[in-house]
N, CA, C and O atoms as CSV, one atom per row, in Angstrom:
chain,resi,resn,atom,element,x,y,z
A,1,UNK,N,N,-7.226,4.536,16.351
A,1,UNK,CA,C,-7.829,4.614,15.043
A,1,UNK,C,C,-8.290,3.219,14.661
A,1,UNK,O,O,-7.524,2.261,14.761
A,2,UNK,N,N,-9.514,3.099,14.232
A,2,UNK,CA,C,-10.051,1.829,13.776
A,2,UNK,C,C,-10.108,1.819,12.260
A,2,UNK,O,O,-10.858,2.577,11.644
A,3,UNK,N,N,-9.307,0.952,11.674
A,3,UNK,CA,C,-9.285,0.832,10.228
A,3,UNK,C,C,-10.297,-0.219,9.796
A,3,UNK,O,O,-10.558,-1.181,10.518
A,4,UNK,N,N,-10.858,-0.026,8.619
A,4,UNK,CA,C,-11.782,-0.988,8.037
A,4,UNK,C,C,-10.965,-1.867,7.112
A,4,UNK,O,O,-10.343,-1.369,6.174
A,5,UNK,N,N,-10.957,-3.166,7.362
A,5,UNK,CA,C,-10.100,-4.053,6.580
A,5,UNK,C,C,-10.734,-4.371,5.225
A,5,UNK,O,O,-11.755,-5.054,5.142
A,6,UNK,N,N,-10.119,-3.870,4.195
A,6,UNK,CA,C,-10.475,-4.175,2.807
A,6,UNK,C,C,-9.270,-4.859,2.185
A,6,UNK,O,O,-8.128,-4.521,2.498
A,7,UNK,N,N,-9.519,-5.809,1.316
A,7,UNK,CA,C,-8.430,-6.562,0.696
A,7,UNK,C,C,-8.586,-6.596,-0.812
A,7,UNK,O,O,-9.692,-6.509,-1.346
A,8,UNK,N,N,-7.458,-6.724,-1.481
A,8,UNK,CA,C,-7.423,-6.983,-2.920
A,8,UNK,C,C,-6.419,-8.101,-3.129
A,8,UNK,O,O,-5.322,-8.085,-2.571
A,9,UNK,N,N,-6.805,-9.060,-3.930
A,9,UNK,CA,C,-5.914,-10.159,-4.285
A,9,UNK,C,C,-5.616,-10.084,-5.769
A,9,UNK,O,O,-6.499,-9.769,-6.566
A,10,UNK,N,N,-4.373,-10.374,-6.147
A,10,UNK,CA,C,-4.017,-10.425,-7.556
A,10,UNK,C,C,-2.698,-11.143,-7.729
A,10,UNK,O,O,-1.998,-11.441,-6.761
A,11,UNK,N,N,-2.370,-11.415,-8.987
A,11,UNK,CA,C,-1.123,-12.070,-9.336
A,11,UNK,C,C,-0.182,-11.044,-9.954
A,11,UNK,O,O,-0.597,-10.164,-10.707
A,12,UNK,N,N,1.076,-11.180,-9.618
A,12,UNK,CA,C,2.131,-10.435,-10.283
A,12,UNK,C,C,3.081,-11.509,-10.775
A,12,UNK,O,O,3.735,-12.186,-9.982
A,13,UNK,N,N,3.153,-11.660,-12.074
A,13,UNK,CA,C,3.884,-12.794,-12.629
A,13,UNK,C,C,3.141,-14.066,-12.256
A,13,UNK,O,O,1.942,-14.182,-12.512
A,14,UNK,N,N,3.827,-15.002,-11.666
A,14,UNK,CA,C,3.216,-16.260,-11.237
A,14,UNK,C,C,2.892,-16.270,-9.745
A,14,UNK,O,O,2.300,-17.228,-9.247
A,15,UNK,N,N,3.273,-15.219,-9.032
A,15,UNK,CA,C,3.079,-15.147,-7.582
A,15,UNK,C,C,1.722,-14.553,-7.230
A,15,UNK,O,O,1.233,-13.651,-7.910
A,16,UNK,N,N,1.122,-15.062,-6.168
A,16,UNK,CA,C,-0.139,-14.514,-5.677
A,16,UNK,C,C,0.146,-13.556,-4.517
A,16,UNK,O,O,0.934,-13.847,-3.617
A,17,UNK,N,N,-0.526,-12.404,-4.574
A,17,UNK,CA,C,-0.336,-11.360,-3.576
A,17,UNK,C,C,-1.673,-10.906,-3.029
A,17,UNK,O,O,-2.723,-11.085,-3.646
A,18,UNK,N,N,-1.598,-10.318,-1.861
A,18,UNK,CA,C,-2.760,-9.704,-1.238
A,18,UNK,C,C,-2.334,-8.295,-0.803
A,18,UNK,O,O,-1.211,-8.082,-0.345
A,19,UNK,N,N,-3.241,-7.362,-0.956
A,19,UNK,CA,C,-2.967,-5.995,-0.545
A,19,UNK,C,C,-4.030,-5.614,0.476
A,19,UNK,O,O,-5.228,-5.712,0.211
A,20,UNK,N,N,-3.574,-5.181,1.643
A,20,UNK,CA,C,-4.504,-4.601,2.608
A,20,UNK,C,C,-3.768,-3.596,3.469
A,20,UNK,O,O,-2.551,-3.658,3.642
A,21,UNK,N,N,-4.542,-2.675,3.999
A,21,UNK,CA,C,-4.008,-1.558,4.763
A,21,UNK,C,C,-4.382,-1.749,6.223
A,21,UNK,O,O,-5.562,-1.849,6.562
A,22,UNK,N,N,-3.371,-1.800,7.088
A,22,UNK,CA,C,-3.603,-1.975,8.518
A,22,UNK,C,C,-2.577,-1.143,9.296
A,22,UNK,O,O,-1.821,-0.375,8.701
A,23,UNK,N,N,-2.553,-1.291,10.592
A,23,UNK,CA,C,-1.613,-0.507,11.415
A,23,UNK,C,C,-0.157,-0.852,11.076
A,23,UNK,O,O,0.714,0.015,11.148
A,24,UNK,N,N,0.106,-2.093,10.711
A,24,UNK,CA,C,1.458,-2.470,10.284
A,24,UNK,C,C,1.855,-1.672,9.050
A,24,UNK,O,O,3.007,-1.258,8.918
A,25,UNK,N,N,0.910,-1.456,8.156
A,25,UNK,CA,C,1.175,-0.669,6.947
A,25,UNK,C,C,1.638,0.742,7.306
A,25,UNK,O,O,2.551,1.280,6.680
A,26,UNK,N,N,1.015,1.326,8.299
A,26,UNK,CA,C,1.396,2.681,8.724
A,26,UNK,C,C,2.817,2.684,9.266
A,26,UNK,O,O,3.603,3.574,8.943
A,27,UNK,N,N,3.148,1.705,10.077
A,27,UNK,CA,C,4.503,1.609,10.637
A,27,UNK,C,C,5.532,1.436,9.523
A,27,UNK,O,O,6.561,2.113,9.519
A,28,UNK,N,N,5.262,0.536,8.581
A,28,UNK,CA,C,6.193,0.302,7.470
A,28,UNK,C,C,6.328,1.564,6.624
A,28,UNK,O,O,7.435,1.925,6.225
A,29,UNK,N,N,5.218,2.235,6.349
A,29,UNK,CA,C,5.260,3.480,5.581
A,29,UNK,C,C,6.181,4.495,6.267
A,29,UNK,O,O,7.040,5.094,5.621
A,30,UNK,N,N,5.998,4.685,7.565
A,30,UNK,CA,C,6.808,5.658,8.303
A,30,UNK,C,C,8.282,5.263,8.334
A,30,UNK,O,O,9.155,6.127,8.251
A,31,UNK,N,N,8.568,3.962,8.451
A,31,UNK,CA,C,9.960,3.505,8.435
A,31,UNK,C,C,10.611,3.751,7.076
A,31,UNK,O,O,11.769,4.163,7.010
A,32,UNK,N,N,9.880,3.502,6.000
A,32,UNK,CA,C,10.427,3.682,4.657
A,32,UNK,C,C,10.653,5.141,4.297
A,32,UNK,O,O,11.651,5.481,3.661
A,33,UNK,N,N,9.734,5.996,4.699
A,33,UNK,CA,C,9.765,7.385,4.237
A,33,UNK,C,C,10.351,8.374,5.231
A,33,UNK,O,O,10.833,9.439,4.846
A,34,UNK,N,N,10.308,8.021,6.506
A,34,UNK,CA,C,10.718,8.959,7.569
A,34,UNK,C,C,9.826,10.202,7.565
A,34,UNK,O,O,10.263,11.293,7.929
A,35,UNK,N,N,8.552,10.016,7.143
A,35,UNK,CA,C,7.595,11.121,7.083
A,35,UNK,C,C,6.343,10.754,7.884
A,35,UNK,O,O,6.105,9.592,8.212
A,36,UNK,N,N,5.563,11.776,8.180
A,36,UNK,CA,C,4.299,11.574,8.869
A,36,UNK,C,C,3.303,10.881,7.949
A,36,UNK,O,O,3.253,11.163,6.752
A,37,UNK,N,N,2.525,9.989,8.506
A,37,UNK,CA,C,1.505,9.263,7.768
A,37,UNK,C,C,0.489,10.207,7.124
A,37,UNK,O,O,0.106,10.012,5.970
A,38,UNK,N,N,0.052,11.226,7.863
A,38,UNK,CA,C,-0.972,12.136,7.336
A,38,UNK,C,C,-0.471,12.893,6.100
A,38,UNK,O,O,-1.240,13.165,5.177
A,39,UNK,N,N,0.810,13.226,6.090
A,39,UNK,CA,C,1.393,13.878,4.910
A,39,UNK,C,C,1.328,12.912,3.719
A,39,UNK,O,O,0.996,13.308,2.602
A,40,UNK,N,N,1.647,11.659,3.977
A,40,UNK,CA,C,1.645,10.659,2.915
A,40,UNK,C,C,0.271,10.418,2.336
A,40,UNK,O,O,0.125,10.275,1.122
A,41,UNK,N,N,-0.744,10.371,3.188
A,41,UNK,CA,C,-2.112,10.164,2.711
A,41,UNK,C,C,-2.530,11.308,1.799
A,41,UNK,O,O,-3.133,11.081,0.751
A,42,UNK,N,N,-2.214,12.525,2.191
A,42,UNK,CA,C,-2.547,13.679,1.356
A,42,UNK,C,C,-1.886,13.545,-0.015
A,42,UNK,O,O,-2.538,13.750,-1.039
A,43,UNK,N,N,-0.602,13.205,-0.040
A,43,UNK,CA,C,0.124,13.059,-1.305
A,43,UNK,C,C,-0.392,11.868,-2.106
A,43,UNK,O,O,-0.423,11.916,-3.335
A,44,UNK,N,N,-0.793,10.805,-1.423
A,44,UNK,CA,C,-1.365,9.643,-2.104
A,44,UNK,C,C,-2.620,10.054,-2.867
A,44,UNK,O,O,-2.786,9.707,-4.036
A,45,UNK,N,N,-3.502,10.794,-2.200
A,45,UNK,CA,C,-4.750,11.212,-2.836
A,45,UNK,C,C,-4.529,12.274,-3.910
A,45,UNK,O,O,-5.413,12.523,-4.730
A,46,UNK,N,N,-3.354,12.900,-3.908
A,46,UNK,CA,C,-2.974,13.810,-4.994
A,46,UNK,C,C,-2.320,13.040,-6.145
A,46,UNK,O,O,-1.893,13.632,-7.136
A,47,UNK,N,N,-2.248,11.721,-6.002
A,47,UNK,CA,C,-1.700,10.802,-6.994
A,47,UNK,C,C,-0.201,10.998,-7.235
A,47,UNK,O,O,0.281,10.873,-8.361
A,48,UNK,N,N,0.512,11.301,-6.178
A,48,UNK,CA,C,1.961,11.431,-6.244
A,48,UNK,C,C,2.567,10.035,-6.426
A,48,UNK,O,O,2.359,9.156,-5.590
A,49,UNK,N,N,3.308,9.831,-7.508
A,49,UNK,CA,C,3.841,8.509,-7.835
A,49,UNK,C,C,4.721,7.923,-6.733
A,49,UNK,O,O,4.625,6.735,-6.424
A,50,UNK,N,N,5.565,8.742,-6.150
A,50,UNK,CA,C,6.458,8.259,-5.095
A,50,UNK,C,C,5.654,7.768,-3.892
A,50,UNK,O,O,5.943,6.706,-3.341
A,51,UNK,N,N,4.655,8.535,-3.490
A,51,UNK,CA,C,3.827,8.121,-2.350
A,51,UNK,C,C,3.036,6.865,-2.669
A,51,UNK,O,O,2.873,5.997,-1.812
A,52,UNK,N,N,2.545,6.764,-3.890
A,52,UNK,CA,C,1.825,5.562,-4.297
A,52,UNK,C,C,2.725,4.345,-4.131
A,52,UNK,O,O,2.284,3.316,-3.618
A,53,UNK,N,N,3.966,4.449,-4.554
A,53,UNK,CA,C,4.895,3.318,-4.428
A,53,UNK,C,C,5.176,2.989,-2.959
A,53,UNK,O,O,5.267,1.815,-2.599
A,54,UNK,N,N,5.313,4.001,-2.116
A,54,UNK,CA,C,5.543,3.729,-0.694
A,54,UNK,C,C,4.326,3.069,-0.046
A,54,UNK,O,O,4.472,2.197,0.810
A,55,UNK,N,N,3.136,3.483,-0.451
A,55,UNK,CA,C,1.941,2.829,0.092
A,55,UNK,C,C,1.818,1.407,-0.445
A,55,UNK,O,O,1.373,0.514,0.275
A,56,UNK,N,N,2.202,1.187,-1.690
A,56,UNK,CA,C,2.226,-0.190,-2.201
A,56,UNK,C,C,3.201,-1.031,-1.394
A,56,UNK,O,O,2.900,-2.164,-1.019
A,57,UNK,N,N,4.366,-0.469,-1.134
A,57,UNK,CA,C,5.381,-1.200,-0.374
A,57,UNK,C,C,4.896,-1.562,1.021
A,57,UNK,O,O,5.325,-2.567,1.587
A,58,UNK,N,N,4.011,-0.758,1.573
A,58,UNK,CA,C,3.543,-1.009,2.933
A,58,UNK,C,C,2.218,-1.759,3.001
A,58,UNK,O,O,1.754,-2.090,4.092
A,59,UNK,N,N,1.602,-2.032,1.852
A,59,UNK,CA,C,0.333,-2.766,1.855
A,59,UNK,C,C,0.392,-4.093,1.115
A,59,UNK,O,O,-0.409,-4.985,1.394
A,60,UNK,N,N,1.313,-4.242,0.186
A,60,UNK,CA,C,1.402,-5.450,-0.631
A,60,UNK,C,C,2.156,-6.546,0.110
A,60,UNK,O,O,3.234,-6.313,0.658
A,61,UNK,N,N,1.577,-7.742,0.119
A,61,UNK,CA,C,2.152,-8.868,0.848
A,61,UNK,C,C,2.006,-10.131,0.017
A,61,UNK,O,O,1.076,-10.254,-0.780
A,62,UNK,N,N,2.921,-11.063,0.203
A,62,UNK,CA,C,2.746,-12.374,-0.421
A,62,UNK,C,C,1.541,-13.034,0.217
A,62,UNK,O,O,1.337,-12.949,1.428
A,63,UNK,N,N,0.749,-13.690,-0.605
A,63,UNK,CA,C,-0.473,-14.295,-0.090
A,63,UNK,C,C,-0.172,-15.373,0.949
A,63,UNK,O,O,-0.962,-15.586,1.869
A,64,UNK,N,N,0.964,-16.053,0.806
A,64,UNK,CA,C,1.306,-17.105,1.763
A,64,UNK,C,C,2.000,-16.567,3.017
A,64,UNK,O,O,2.313,-17.342,3.922
A,65,UNK,N,N,2.244,-15.259,3.087
A,65,UNK,CA,C,2.826,-14.619,4.270
A,65,UNK,C,C,2.196,-13.230,4.438
A,65,UNK,O,O,2.889,-12.219,4.324
A,66,UNK,N,N,0.882,-13.177,4.708
A,66,UNK,CA,C,0.178,-11.892,4.666
A,66,UNK,C,C,0.459,-10.931,5.818
A,66,UNK,O,O,0.058,-9.770,5.745
A,67,UNK,N,N,1.118,-11.365,6.850
A,67,UNK,CA,C,1.372,-10.460,7.981
A,67,UNK,C,C,2.481,-9.457,7.688
A,67,UNK,O,O,2.532,-8.394,8.306
A,68,UNK,N,N,3.374,-9.786,6.746
A,68,UNK,CA,C,4.544,-8.944,6.510
A,68,UNK,C,C,4.481,-8.246,5.143
A,68,UNK,O,O,4.554,-8.906,4.107
A,69,UNK,N,N,4.347,-6.923,5.142
A,69,UNK,CA,C,4.395,-6.183,3.876
A,69,UNK,C,C,5.760,-6.354,3.198
A,69,UNK,O,O,6.770,-6.572,3.866
A,70,UNK,N,N,5.776,-6.254,1.884
A,70,UNK,CA,C,7.008,-6.463,1.123
A,70,UNK,C,C,8.044,-5.371,1.349
A,70,UNK,O,O,9.243,-5.627,1.243
A,71,UNK,N,N,7.602,-4.170,1.657
A,71,UNK,CA,C,8.550,-3.088,1.928
A,71,UNK,C,C,9.402,-2.744,0.720
A,71,UNK,O,O,8.909,-2.701,-0.407
A,72,UNK,N,N,10.683,-2.501,0.960
A,72,UNK,CA,C,11.620,-2.046,-0.071
A,72,UNK,C,C,11.751,-3.003,-1.245
A,72,UNK,O,O,12.181,-2.593,-2.323
A,73,UNK,N,N,11.396,-4.251,-1.064
A,73,UNK,CA,C,11.558,-5.243,-2.132
A,73,UNK,C,C,10.851,-4.843,-3.417
A,73,UNK,O,O,11.317,-5.176,-4.507
A,74,UNK,N,N,9.735,-4.133,-3.306
A,74,UNK,CA,C,9.010,-3.801,-4.540
A,74,UNK,C,C,9.767,-2.804,-5.410
A,74,UNK,O,O,9.484,-2.692,-6.603
A,75,UNK,N,N,10.722,-2.079,-4.837
A,75,UNK,CA,C,11.494,-1.127,-5.625
A,75,UNK,C,C,12.510,-1.832,-6.524
A,75,UNK,O,O,13.142,-1.199,-7.370
A,76,UNK,N,N,12.661,-3.141,-6.338
A,76,UNK,CA,C,13.522,-3.943,-7.218
A,76,UNK,C,C,12.733,-4.445,-8.427
A,76,UNK,O,O,13.321,-4.966,-9.375
A,77,UNK,N,N,11.428,-4.297,-8.403
A,77,UNK,CA,C,10.564,-4.749,-9.487
A,77,UNK,C,C,10.443,-3.660,-10.541
A,77,UNK,O,O,11.104,-2.625,-10.448
A,78,UNK,N,N,9.614,-3.886,-11.526
A,78,UNK,CA,C,9.330,-2.901,-12.559
A,78,UNK,C,C,8.347,-1.874,-11.977
A,78,UNK,O,O,7.132,-2.070,-12.006
A,79,UNK,N,N,8.888,-0.805,-11.463
A,79,UNK,CA,C,8.098,0.205,-10.758
A,79,UNK,C,C,7.064,0.847,-11.689
A,79,UNK,O,O,5.933,1.105,-11.278
A,80,UNK,N,N,7.447,1.100,-12.924
A,80,UNK,CA,C,6.515,1.705,-13.869
A,80,UNK,C,C,5.313,0.790,-14.099
A,80,UNK,O,O,4.177,1.261,-14.139
A,81,UNK,N,N,5.552,-0.495,-14.248
A,81,UNK,CA,C,4.456,-1.442,-14.443
A,81,UNK,C,C,3.550,-1.481,-13.207
A,81,UNK,O,O,2.326,-1.498,-13.333
A,82,UNK,N,N,4.151,-1.496,-12.023
A,82,UNK,CA,C,3.344,-1.478,-10.802
A,82,UNK,C,C,2.456,-0.243,-10.747
A,82,UNK,O,O,1.273,-0.337,-10.418
A,83,UNK,N,N,3.022,0.905,-11.065
A,83,UNK,CA,C,2.241,2.147,-11.050
A,83,UNK,C,C,1.101,2.102,-12.056
A,83,UNK,O,O,-0.026,2.484,-11.742
A,84,UNK,N,N,1.392,1.643,-13.247
A,84,UNK,CA,C,0.374,1.616,-14.287
A,84,UNK,C,C,-0.742,0.623,-13.979
A,84,UNK,O,O,-1.909,0.903,-14.250
A,85,UNK,N,N,-0.397,-0.529,-13.417
A,85,UNK,CA,C,-1.388,-1.571,-13.189
A,85,UNK,C,C,-2.107,-1.473,-11.845
A,85,UNK,O,O,-3.265,-1.875,-11.734
A,86,UNK,N,N,-1.427,-0.940,-10.816
A,86,UNK,CA,C,-1.989,-1.036,-9.466
A,86,UNK,C,C,-2.113,0.290,-8.718
A,86,UNK,O,O,-2.407,0.306,-7.523
A,87,UNK,N,N,-1.892,1.383,-9.409
A,87,UNK,CA,C,-2.022,2.710,-8.791
A,87,UNK,C,C,-3.394,2.878,-8.134
A,87,UNK,O,O,-3.489,3.255,-6.965
A,88,UNK,N,N,-4.445,2.598,-8.890
A,88,UNK,CA,C,-5.793,2.814,-8.370
A,88,UNK,C,C,-6.162,1.796,-7.306
A,88,UNK,O,O,-6.983,2.075,-6.433
A,89,UNK,N,N,-5.552,0.602,-7.374
A,89,UNK,CA,C,-5.814,-0.394,-6.334
A,89,UNK,C,C,-5.409,0.131,-4.961
A,89,UNK,O,O,-6.182,0.045,-4.007
A,90,UNK,N,N,-4.205,0.672,-4.863
A,90,UNK,CA,C,-3.718,1.123,-3.554
A,90,UNK,C,C,-4.440,2.388,-3.098
A,90,UNK,O,O,-4.733,2.532,-1.912
A,91,UNK,N,N,-4.730,3.303,-4.017
A,91,UNK,CA,C,-5.452,4.522,-3.636
A,91,UNK,C,C,-6.841,4.163,-3.110
A,91,UNK,O,O,-7.256,4.642,-2.054
A,92,UNK,N,N,-7.547,3.327,-3.845
A,92,UNK,CA,C,-8.891,2.913,-3.438
A,92,UNK,C,C,-8.867,2.143,-2.124
A,92,UNK,O,O,-9.709,2.363,-1.252
A,93,UNK,N,N,-7.914,1.254,-1.988
A,93,UNK,CA,C,-7.808,0.436,-0.781
A,93,UNK,C,C,-7.580,1.293,0.461
A,93,UNK,O,O,-8.259,1.109,1.471
A,94,UNK,N,N,-6.646,2.213,0.400
A,94,UNK,CA,C,-6.375,3.083,1.544
A,94,UNK,C,C,-7.594,3.952,1.840
A,94,UNK,O,O,-7.974,4.107,3.001
A,95,UNK,N,N,-8.206,4.515,0.810
A,95,UNK,CA,C,-9.383,5.365,1.009
A,95,UNK,C,C,-10.512,4.600,1.699
A,95,UNK,O,O,-11.159,5.128,2.603
A,96,UNK,N,N,-10.745,3.370,1.277
A,96,UNK,CA,C,-11.823,2.570,1.868
A,96,UNK,C,C,-11.495,2.093,3.274
A,96,UNK,O,O,-12.401,1.798,4.053
A,97,UNK,N,N,-10.227,2.014,3.606
A,97,UNK,CA,C,-9.813,1.495,4.903
A,97,UNK,C,C,-9.781,2.533,6.007
A,97,UNK,O,O,-9.846,2.185,7.186
A,98,UNK,N,N,-9.681,3.801,5.641
A,98,UNK,CA,C,-9.590,4.847,6.656
A,98,UNK,C,C,-10.930,5.028,7.375
A,98,UNK,O,O,-11.989,4.851,6.773
A,99,UNK,N,N,-10.882,5.377,8.646
A,99,UNK,CA,C,-12.129,5.595,9.375
A,99,UNK,C,C,-12.862,6.823,8.838
A,99,UNK,O,O,-12.251,7.763,8.331
A,100,UNK,N,N,-14.176,6.786,8.964
A,100,UNK,CA,C,-14.977,7.913,8.508
A,100,UNK,C,C,-15.632,8.570,9.720
A,100,UNK,O,O,-15.809,7.955,10.772
A,101,UNK,N,N,-15.976,9.816,9.539
A,101,UNK,CA,C,-16.669,10.556,10.594
A,101,UNK,C,C,-18.145,10.200,10.542
A,101,UNK,O,O,-18.830,10.504,9.565
A,102,UNK,N,N,-18.629,9.562,11.586
A,102,UNK,CA,C,-20.028,9.129,11.592
A,102,UNK,C,C,-20.864,10.019,12.472
A,102,UNK,O,O,-22.070,9.806,12.599
């Protein structure tokens, strides 16, 4: 599968973060959820809050360490604030990154 690399940069508090979806994101998603990626994508596009948070956990990275997604660490943050502020960021990012049928 060839993913199209799209990125979003933003600040959370005083920290700078980058969000992008890659093959590492898929691995982290599967490790966190113990579910199939395709099931998660369907639920993400249905705007399921839990799936949105798992995709955030697998795509959000510190800007100074972009190779490693934050994973479970984001569940220690204000989850409601993350959902309200960045729900559409992760949905849009994953949608734009998936391969299309040409």
